[in-house]
C-alpha positions in Angstrom: -54.7 122.7 -117.7 -52.9 122.7 -113.9 -50.5 120.0 -113.4 -52.0 118.4 -110.5 -53.2 118.3 -106.9 -49.8 118.6 -105.2 -51.1 117.2 -101.9 -53.0 114.3 -103.5 -49.3 113.4 -105.0 -47.5 113.9 -102.4 -49.4 111.6 -100.0 -49.2 108.9 -103.2 -45.4 109.6 -103.3 -45.1 108.6 -99.1 -47.6 105.9 -99.5 -45.0 104.2 -102.1 -42.0 105.3 -100.4 -43.4 103.5 -97.4 -43.9 100.2 -99.1 -40.3 100.3 -100.9 -39.1 100.8 -97.1 -41.0 97.4 -96.0 -39.8 95.9 -98.6 -36.3 96.9 -97.5 -36.6 96.3 -94.4 -38.7 93.7 -94.2 -40.0 94.6 -90.3 -42.6 92.6 -88.7 -46.1 94.4 -88.8 -46.2 95.8 -84.9 -43.0 97.7 -85.5 -44.5 99.1 -88.2 -47.5 100.1 -85.7 -46.1 101.1 -83.2 -44.1 103.6 -85.4 -47.6 104.7 -86.6 -49.1 104.8 -83.3 -47.6 108.1 -81.9 -47.5 109.4 -85.4 -51.5 109.5 -85.1 -51.3 110.8 -81.7 -48.9 113.6 -82.4 -51.2 114.4 -85.8 -54.4 114.4 -83.8 -53.1 116.6 -80.9 -52.0 118.9 -83.3 -55.4 119.2 -85.0 -56.7 120.2 -81.6 -53.9 122.7 -80.9 -54.8 124.1 -84.6 -58.7 124.1 -84.4 -58.4 126.2 -80.5 -55.9 129.4 -81.6 -57.7 129.1 -84.8 -54.6 129.1 -86.7 -54.2 127.1 -90.1 -51.8 123.8 -90.4 -48.1 124.5 -90.8 -44.7 122.5 -92.4 -44.4 120.6 -89.4 -48.4 119.3 -89.5 -47.5 118.8 -92.9 -44.3 116.5 -92.3 -46.0 114.5 -89.8 -49.0 113.7 -91.9 -46.3 113.0 -94.8 -44.2 110.2 -92.4 -47.8 109.1 -91.3 -48.5 108.3 -94.6 -45.2 106.7 -95.4 -45.9 104.1 -92.0 -49.5 103.8 -93.3 -47.9 102.2 -96.8 -45.3 100.3 -95.1 -47.9 99.1 -92.3 -50.0 98.1 -95.5 -47.6 96.6 -97.9 -46.9 94.1 -94.6 -50.3 93.4 -93.6 -50.9 91.8 -97.4 -47.5 90.3 -97.9 -48.6 86.6 -96.7 -45.2 85.5 -95.4 -45.7 87.5 -92.4 -49.2 85.9 -91.4 -49.1 83.4 -89.2 -51.1 81.2 -91.2 -49.2 81.0 -93.9 -47.6 77.7 -94.8 -44.5 78.7 -94.4 -44.5 78.8 -90.6 -45.7 75.2 -90.7 -43.9 72.1 -90.7 -42.8 71.1 -94.4 -42.4 67.3 -94.9 -43.2 64.5 -97.1 -45.5 63.5 -94.0 -47.7 65.9 -94.0 -51.3 66.0 -96.3 -51.3 69.7 -98.2 -54.5 70.5 -99.6 -53.9 73.0 -102.3 -56.5 75.0 -105.2 -55.1 75.8 -108.5 -56.1 79.4 -109.0 -54.1 80.2 -112.2 -53.0 78.5 -115.3 -49.5 79.4 -116.8 -47.1 79.2 -119.9 -45.3 75.6 -119.9 -42.2 75.0 -120.6 -40.8 71.3 -122.3 -41.0 69.3 -119.6 -43.6 70.8 -117.0 -47.3 72.5 -117.2 -47.3 75.6 -114.3 -49.5 76.6 -112.1 -50.2 78.7 -109.3 -52.3 77.4 -106.8 -53.4 78.6 -102.9 -52.2 76.6 -99.5 -55.7 75.8 -98.1 -54.4 73.5 -95.7 -51.5 71.4 -93.5 -52.4 68.3 -91.7 -56.1 69.3 -91.2 -54.6 72.9 -90.2 -55.9 76.0 -92.2 -53.1 77.7 -93.7 -52.6 80.3 -96.5 -50.5 81.3 -99.0 -49.5 80.6 -102.7 -47.0 78.3 -104.5 -45.7 77.4 -107.8 -47.1 74.0 -108.9 -44.4 72.2 -111.4 -46.6 69.3 -112.8 -44.9 66.7 -115.0 -45.7 66.6 -118.5 -46.7 62.5 -118.3 -49.3 63.1 -116.1 -52.9 62.1 -116.7 -54.3 65.1 -117.9 -53.8 69.1 -117.1 -55.4 70.5 -113.8 -58.0 72.8 -114.0 -58.8 76.3 -112.3 -60.6 75.1 -109.0 -59.2 71.9 -108.6 -58.3 70.9 -105.5 -55.3 69.0 -104.6 -54.1 66.9 -101.9 -50.7 65.7 -101.6 -47.6 65.1 -99.6 -45.3 66.2 -101.7 -43.1 69.0 -100.0 -42.5 72.4 -100.3 -38.7 73.5 -102.3 -37.0 76.4 -103.1 -37.6 78.7 -106.2 -34.0 78.8 -107.3 -32.2 82.2 -107.6 -30.5 83.5 -110.5 -27.1 81.3 -110.7 -25.6 83.3 -113.4 -24.8 87.2 -113.3 -27.3 89.0 -115.3 -29.8 86.2 -115.9 -33.8 87.1 -115.2 -34.1 86.1 -111.7 -37.2 84.0 -111.2 -37.4 83.7 -107.5 -37.3 87.6 -107.4 -40.0 87.7 -110.3 -42.0 85.4 -108.5 -41.7 87.1 -104.8 -43.6 90.4 -106.6 -46.3 88.0 -107.1 -46.1 86.8 -103.3 -45.1 83.0 -104.5 -42.1 82.3 -102.8 -41.5 78.3 -103.0 -42.9 75.6 -105.8 -44.3 71.7 -105.5 -43.4 68.9 -108.0 -46.2 66.8 -108.8 -46.1 63.6 -110.7 -49.1 60.6 -111.0 -48.0 59.0 -108.5 -47.6 62.2 -105.6 -51.1 63.4 -105.8 -54.8 63.3 -106.4 -57.5 65.7 -107.3 -60.7 65.9 -104.9 -64.4 66.5 -105.6 -64.8 69.7 -106.1 -66.5 71.8 -103.8 -66.8 75.6 -104.5 -66.0 78.1 -106.9 -64.2 80.5 -107.0 -63.8 83.9 -109.2 -60.9 82.2 -110.7 -63.0 79.2 -111.1 -65.6 81.1 -113.1 -63.3 82.9 -115.5 -61.2 79.9 -116.1 -64.5 78.1 -117.2 -65.5 80.9 -119.1 -62.1 81.2 -121.0 -62.5 77.4 -121.2 -65.5 77.9 -122.9 -64.7 80.2 -125.1 -61.9 78.5 -126.4 -63.5 75.5 -126.9 -66.3 76.9 -129.1 -63.4 79.4 -130.9 -61.6 76.0 -132.2 -64.9 74.8 -134.3 -63.9 77.9 -136.4 -61.1 78.4 -138.9 -58.4 80.1 -136.4 -54.8 78.8 -136.6 -53.2 78.2 -133.5 -51.6 81.7 -133.7 -54.7 83.4 -134.8 -56.3 81.8 -131.3 -53.7 83.1 -129.3 -53.8 86.1 -130.7 -57.5 86.5 -129.7 -57.0 85.5 -126.7 -54.0 87.8 -125.6 -56.4 90.9 -127.4 -59.5 90.1 -125.4 -59.1 87.8 -123.0 -55.6 88.8 -121.4 -54.4 85.1 -121.7 -50.7 85.4 -123.3 -49.6 81.8 -122.5 -50.4 80.0 -125.9 -48.1 82.9 -127.9 -46.3 80.9 -129.8 -42.3 82.5 -129.4 -42.2 83.8 -132.9 -45.1 85.5 -133.3 -44.2 86.8 -129.7 -40.5 87.8 -130.7 -42.0 89.6 -133.7 -44.5 91.6 -131.9 -42.0 92.5 -129.7 -38.9 93.7 -132.3 -41.9 95.6 -134.3 -42.7 97.6 -131.4 -46.4 96.3 -131.1 -46.0 93.9 -128.0 -48.1 96.3 -126.1 -50.8 95.7 -128.5 -51.0 92.0 -126.3 -51.0 93.2 -122.9 -54.6 94.0 -122.1 -54.4 97.7 -120.5 -55.6 101.2 -120.9 -55.4 101.2 -125.0 -57.8 98.5 -124.8 -60.3 99.1 -121.8 -60.2 102.9 -123.6 -61.3 101.2 -127.1 -63.9 99.2 -125.0 -65.2 102.1 -123.4 -65.8 104.0 -126.4 -67.5 101.0 -127.9 -69.7 100.6 -124.4 -71.0 104.6 -125.2 -71.6 104.3 -128.3 -74.2 101.6 -128.0 -75.7 103.2 -125.0 -75.8 106.5 -126.5 -79.8 106.3 -127.2 -80.2 105.9 -123.3 -79.5 109.1 -122.7 -82.5 110.6 -124.1 -84.6 109.0 -121.4 -85.2 110.2 -118.1 -82.2 109.9 -115.4 -80.5 108.2 -118.9 -76.6 109.7 -117.7 -76.9 107.6 -114.7 -78.0 104.5 -116.3 -75.5 104.9 -118.8 -72.9 105.4 -116.2 -73.9 102.4 -113.8 -74.1 100.2 -117.2 -70.5 101.2 -118.2 -69.2 100.5 -114.8 -70.2 97.2 -114.6 -69.3 96.0 -118.2 -66.1 97.6 -117.8 -65.6 95.4 -114.5 -67.2 92.5 -116.3 -64.3 93.0 -118.8 -61.7 93.5 -116.2 -63.1 89.8 -114.6 -63.0 88.1 -117.8 -59.3 89.1 -118.1 -58.5 88.0 -114.6 -57.9 91.1 -113.3 -54.2 92.0 -114.1 -52.4 94.8 -112.6 -52.3 96.8 -115.9 -56.8 96.3 -116.5 -57.2 97.2 -113.0 -55.3 100.3 -113.3 -57.1 100.8 -116.6 -60.3 100.1 -115.7 -59.7 102.4 -112.2 -59.2 105.3 -114.0 -61.7 105.0 -116.8 -64.3 104.6 -114.5 -63.8 107.6 -112.9 -63.4 109.0 -116.3 -66.5 107.5 -117.6 -69.0 109.1 -114.6 -66.9 112.3 -115.4 -68.0 112.1 -118.8 -71.6 111.5 -118.6 -72.2 114.0 -115.4 -70.2 116.5 -118.2 -68.1 117.5 -115.4 -64.3 118.9 -115.9 -61.5 116.3 -115.2 -57.7 116.4 -114.5 -56.4 113.8 -115.9 -52.9 113.5 -113.7 -55.4 113.7 -110.6 -57.3 110.9 -111.9 -53.6 109.1 -113.0 -52.8 109.4 -109.2 -55.6 109.0 -107.7 -56.3 105.6 -109.0 -52.3 104.8 -108.2 -53.0 105.5 -104.6 -56.7 103.1 -104.7 -54.8 100.3 -106.7 -51.6 100.2 -104.2 -53.8 100.4 -101.2 -55.7 97.0 -102.4 -52.6 95.7 -103.8 -49.5 97.1 -102.8 -47.5 94.1 -104.9 -48.4 95.5 -107.9 -46.0 98.5 -107.6 -43.2 95.7 -108.4 -45.1 94.3 -111.3 -43.1 95.8 -114.8 -46.3 95.7 -116.7 -47.9 98.3 -114.0 -45.2 100.5 -114.1 -44.9 100.6 -118.5 -48.6 101.1 -118.2 -48.6 104.5 -116.0 -45.5 105.8 -117.2 -46.6 105.8 -121.0 -50.2 107.3 -120.1 -48.6 110.2 -118.0 -46.2 110.7 -121.2 -49.1 110.3 -123.7 -51.0 113.0 -121.1 -48.2 115.4 -121.0 -46.1 115.3 -124.2 -49.5 114.6 -126.7 -50.7 118.1 -126.8 -47.5 119.7 -127.2 -46.2 117.7 -130.0 -49.8 117.5 -131.9 -49.6 121.6 -131.7 -46.6 121.5 -134.0 -49.2 120.4 -136.9 -52.6 120.8 -137.6 -53.8 118.9 -140.8 -57.0 120.3 -143.2 -58.2 116.7 -144.0 -59.8 114.2 -141.5 -57.5 111.2 -142.5 -54.5 112.7 -142.2 -55.3 114.0 -138.8 -56.2 110.3 -138.0 -52.9 109.2 -138.6 -51.1 112.7 -137.3 -52.7 111.7 -133.3 -52.2 108.5 -133.8 -48.4 109.4 -134.5 -48.5 111.8 -131.8 -49.5 109.0 -129.4 -46.8 106.7 -129.9 -44.4 109.1 -130.3 -45.4 110.6 -126.7 -45.3 107.5 -125.0 -42.1 106.5 -125.7 -40.8 109.3 -123.8 -41.6 107.8 -120.8 -41.8 103.9 -122.1 -38.0 103.9 -123.8 -36.1 104.0 -120.2 -37.8 101.7 -118.7 -38.0 99.2 -121.9 -34.0 99.8 -122.2 -33.6 98.8 -118.3 -35.4 96.1 -118.7 -35.4 94.8 -121.6 -32.2 96.2 -123.5 -33.5 97.1 -126.9 -35.5 99.5 -128.9 -37.4 98.9 -132.1 -36.7 101.2 -134.0 -39.5 100.7 -136.6 -42.5 101.1 -133.3 -43.6 104.0 -135.3 -44.2 102.3 -138.1 -46.3 99.1 -136.4 -48.0 101.8 -134.7 -49.3 103.9 -137.4 -50.8 101.1 -139.2 -52.3 99.0 -136.6 -53.4 101.2 -134.0 -56.0 102.7 -136.1 -57.0 99.2 -137.2 -57.1 97.8 -133.4 -60.8 99.0 -132.5 -62.0 97.2 -136.0 -59.5 94.5 -134.5 -61.0 94.0 -131.3 -64.8 94.9 -131.6 -64.5 92.2 -134.4 -63.2 89.3 -131.9 -65.6 91.1 -129.0 -68.3 90.6 -131.2 -67.5 86.9 -132.7 -66.9 85.8 -128.6 -70.5 87.4 -128.0 -71.6 85.3 -131.1 -69.7 82.0 -130.6 -71.6 81.9 -127.0 -75.0 83.0 -128.0 -75.1 81.8 -132.2 -72.6 79.3 -132.6 -72.3 78.1 -135.9 -74.9 80.6 -137.8 -74.0 81.9 -141.4 -73.2 85.1 -139.4 -71.0 84.0 -136.9 -69.1 82.0 -139.9 -68.6 85.6 -141.8 -67.5 87.5 -138.9 -64.8 84.7 -137.6 -63.3 84.3 -141.1 -63.6 87.7 -141.2 -61.5 88.0 -137.9 -59.0 85.2 -138.8 -57.8 87.2 -141.8 -57.4 90.3 -139.6 -55.5 88.7 -137.3 -53.1 86.8 -140.2 -52.6 89.8 -142.3 -51.5 91.6 -138.7 -49.7 88.5 -137.8 -47.4 89.0 -141.8 -47.6 92.7 -141.2 -45.5 92.6 -137.5 -43.3 89.7 -139.0 -42.0 91.6 -141.6 -41.2 95.0 -139.9 -39.5 92.7 -137.3 -37.4 91.1 -140.1 -36.3 94.5 -140.4 -33.1 93.9 -138.2 -30.7 96.7 -138.8 -33.8 99.2 -137.4 -33.8 97.2 -133.8 -31.2 98.4 -131.3 -30.7 94.8 -129.1 -27.9 94.6 -126.1 -28.1 97.9 -124.9 -26.8 98.1 -120.9 -29.0 100.5 -118.7 -28.0 100.4 -114.7 -30.8 102.0 -112.3 -29.1 105.0 -111.8 -29.4 105.7 -115.5 -33.4 105.1 -115.1 -34.1 107.3 -112.7 -31.5 110.0 -114.2 -33.2 109.7 -117.8 -36.8 109.7 -115.8 -36.1 112.8 -114.4 -34.4 114.1 -117.5 -37.9 113.7 -119.5 -39.8 115.4 -116.6 -37.1 118.3 -117.2 -38.1 118.4 -120.6 -41.9 118.4 -119.9 -41.3 121.6 -117.8 -38.6 123.1 -120.5 -41.5 122.5 -123.2 -44.8 124.1 -121.9 -43.3 126.4 -119.3 -40.3 127.9 -121.0 -38.4 130.1 -118.6 -35.2 130.5 -116.6 -35.9 128.1 -113.8 -36.9 125.4 -116.6 -33.7 125.6 -118.6 -31.1 125.7 -115.3 -33.6 122.6 -114.5 -33.1 120.8 -117.7 -29.1 121.8 -117.7 -29.1 120.0 -114.2 -30.7 116.9 -115.0 -28.6 116.8 -118.3 -26.0 116.8 -116.1 -27.0 114.4 -114.0 -27.7 111.8 -116.5 -23.8 112.3 -118.4 -22.7 111.7 -114.3 -25.4 108.9 -114.3 -23.3 106.9 -116.9 -19.9 107.8 -115.3 -20.8 106.8 -111.8 -22.2 103.2 -114.3 -18.9 103.0 -115.6 -16.9 103.6 -112.6 -19.0 100.8 -111.1 -18.5 98.3 -113.4 -14.6 99.0 -114.6 -13.3 95.9 -112.0 -11.9 93.0 -114.2 -13.4 89.6 -113.3 -13.0 85.9 -114.0 -16.6 84.1 -113.9 -17.2 80.3 -114.7 -20.4 80.7 -115.4 -23.6 77.8 -114.9 -24.5 75.9 -118.2 -25.7 72.6 -118.1 -24.0 69.9 -120.2 -21.9 73.0 -121.6 -18.5 74.7 -121.0 -18.5 78.3 -120.6 -15.8 80.9 -118.4 -15.0 84.6 -119.5 -12.5 87.1 -118.6 -13.7 90.6 -118.1 -10.4 93.4 -118.6 -12.2 96.4 -118.1 -14.6 97.4 -120.7 -13.2 93.8 -123.0 -14.4 90.6 -122.3 -12.7 87.0 -123.8 -15.1 84.5 -123.4 -14.0 80.9 -123.0 -16.4 78.0 -124.8 -16.6 75.2 -127.0 -18.6 76.3 -129.9 -17.0 80.3 -130.4 -20.5 81.2 -130.6 -22.9 84.0 -128.4 -25.2 82.5 -126.1 -27.6 84.1 -124.2 -25.8 83.6 -120.7 -22.3 85.7 -121.8 -25.1 88.1 -123.8 -26.8 88.4 -120.3 -23.5 89.0 -118.9 -22.3 91.3 -121.4 -25.0 93.7 -121.1 -25.1 93.5 -117.0 -21.6 94.5 -117.0 -22.1 97.6 -120.1 -19.6 95.9 -122.1 -18.7 97.0 -125.6 -16.1 94.3 -126.7 -16.4 90.7 -126.9 -13.9 88.6 -128.3 -14.7 84.1 -128.4 -11.3 81.6 -127.7 -11.8 78.1 -126.7 -11.0 76.5 -123.5 -7.6 76.8 -122.6 -5.8 74.7 -120.5 -4.2 76.9 -118.3 -5.7 80.4 -117.2 -4.2 83.4 -115.4 -6.5 86.3 -113.7 -4.4 88.6 -111.6 -1.6 87.0 -110.6 -3.9 83.5 -109.8 -2.8 80.5 -111.8 -6.2 78.7 -112.8 -6.2 75.2 -114.1 -8.4 73.5 -116.5 -8.7 69.4 -116.6 -11.5 68.1 -119.0 -12.5 64.9 -120.1 -9.2 63.3 -120.5 -8.2 64.0 -117.1 -4.6 64.9 -117.8 -2.7 67.7 -116.2 0.8 68.7 -115.1 1.7 67.1 -111.4 4.3 70.0 -110.7 2.0 72.8 -111.4 0.8 74.7 -108.5 -2.3 76.4 -109.4 -4.5 78.2 -106.9 -7.5 76.8 -108.3 -8.6 73.9 -110.0 -11.9 73.8 -112.4 -13.1 70.0 -113.4 -15.2 69.8 -116.8 -16.4 67.2 -118.5 -16.4 64.5 -115.9 -12.7 63.6 -115.6 -12.3 60.4 -114.1 -9.9 61.4 -111.5 -8.3 60.7 -108.1 -9.4 63.8 -106.0 -8.0 62.9 -103.3 -4.5 62.4 -104.8 -5.2 65.7 -106.7 -4.9 68.0 -104.2 -2.4 66.6 -102.5 0.0 66.9 -105.8 -1.6 70.3 -106.5 -2.7 72.0 -102.9 -4.9 74.2 -104.9 -6.6 76.6 -102.8 -10.2 75.9 -104.6 -11.5 73.4 -106.8 -15.1 74.4 -109.2 -17.1 71.5 -110.8 -19.1 73.3 -113.7 -22.2 72.4 -115.1 -21.1 69.8 -117.8 -19.9 67.3 -114.7 -22.3 64.4 -114.3 -23.7 65.2 -110.9 -22.6 61.8 -108.8 -18.7 62.7 -109.5 -19.4 66.4 -107.9 -21.2 64.5 -104.6 -18.3 62.3 -104.5 -15.6 65.3 -104.8 -17.5 67.9 -102.9 -17.3 65.2 -99.8 -13.7 64.6 -100.4 -13.2 68.6 -100.8 -14.3 69.3 -97.3 -12.5 65.8 -96.1 -9.5 67.4 -96.9 -10.9 70.5 -96.3 -10.7 72.8 -99.5 -12.9 75.2 -100.7 -14.9 73.2 -103.1 -17.5 74.8 -105.6 -20.3 73.5 -108.0 -21.8 76.4 -110.1 -24.9 74.7 -110.0 -25.1 77.3 -106.6 -24.3 79.8 -108.4 -21.6 81.6 -111.2 -17.8 80.9 -109.5 -16.5 84.7 -109.7 -13.0 85.9 -109.2 -13.1 90.0 -108.8 -10.3 92.5 -108.6 -12.2 94.2 -106.4 
């Protein structure tokens, strides 16, 4: 099979480059229009000239075409970025005196205190608006909101806080990638649910899922089993417990819970098998194609049109057409074409981790699986089934591991065992789950439905038990792995060079592979140089004290409980640190010839000391005015263990005294040797 249509590949890469440029430069729509018009004009003139003189296209034509596709990609991204539109709610007055009408579009995973939702902003003070916000509904409210519920409120939009500590997951950036820029807090007293007038696709999807779940609850499914059914079939993962989620992650089977190409492919096989008799009638192939496409997209609707499902459904739609028309299809072209089509309609998907993992996994399987499978040809069907499963699982890891380490900083060493056991059984479990859903909607509480529901319950229980046992073998789980963006790019290039070396062994591919190895080594050296500086960090941790001193590749964490915590662990991974020690917080610290004084709840400090910085912790009852006069520090830092009222008073006094004051609520305080 030929690798791919390079014109399609180059155009797709150009389009992606345009999206990345638009995201980084943040120009307005007209800027990209003014860039595109001359390129279109030049391209049109070249076409006319070449047609007139009877000459084929040149490198100049090709270069302009790629530049045009870059500008089109950027323009498309900017057009579909809601915040760039004049109607976006952020361009209106944001005050608590303005009425805002919102429609709930999606239910998210709750936290301890709030139920979370996405909501479209329909209007502000009777003026039509656009845009999506994050709704945080206090849990003591009357009742949860449902999809399509229309809410009126005077509550103001508030900014979503960026990551306050280095290495921390940035929820603000995550939401920005989904087109969400602000949040709103609601409670009983500040909103009212209006009469619902219209029903959207999201609303229909939400009601259908709610109906399915209400009927499934009549059977003997435990909360964990019900959550797995929702994840496997409906794409709803918000009810999965932390314990179950961690067991799937640590066993290397987390991809099972994310509806993607694996699930859609299984469903296409089930549909093709059921519709096979229709091929015997007149125009049977056409009927099968239409039915397959309709059923696939109905399933995509049922799962809420997630990025991975849209990708898989688009790809398998093309595959279904090719199979039933008995046409040969180039899988690479199908994948690249589906990427381009999806990004034209949803350019934000490019920054979705699931979207990236899904495509990288499929490309890896298509590239490496045939090569690995050819190493051995088992005689028996059962042996061959497990060999093919193993080769698919292993080949997927070539692309997934670099991305997984970059985003999640761990590798489950027993992924092959989990997948060898689960993947062959997944079609049966998924098919059984779909059958049970159809039965509870059609023949609720029948003997047949009860039998299949019980069978499904035992199957999921067994799967959960097995994966929980595999995840308990912690010595096979490699965690806290550091991986920079340089390492990621170099690793993917190395994987690509390895494929070409394996498939097209020659002097050129050997040189390319050796160059990729050198590039990978250089990336680790650059990362080491980039993170070599010394740092003193005062982290923000609510009601706790936490500081650290980084000296090259060694980290000393100062804390009260002397045990690892997620904040210092994230920092360790982010800075590629190998050695960590934990110590109690001293009263005086030194960093790069700077003296740092720590004042705790006792409020005691040496009056004769002249520190460069003073750290206030555990709400000391001190006269901040007198402290500044006595110690004359360059700056005062308040950590997360202080009362907010104290912090406000200290801040005002420091401002009056013209002394730097920093509270870690706004972000960690960092002193660096650079």
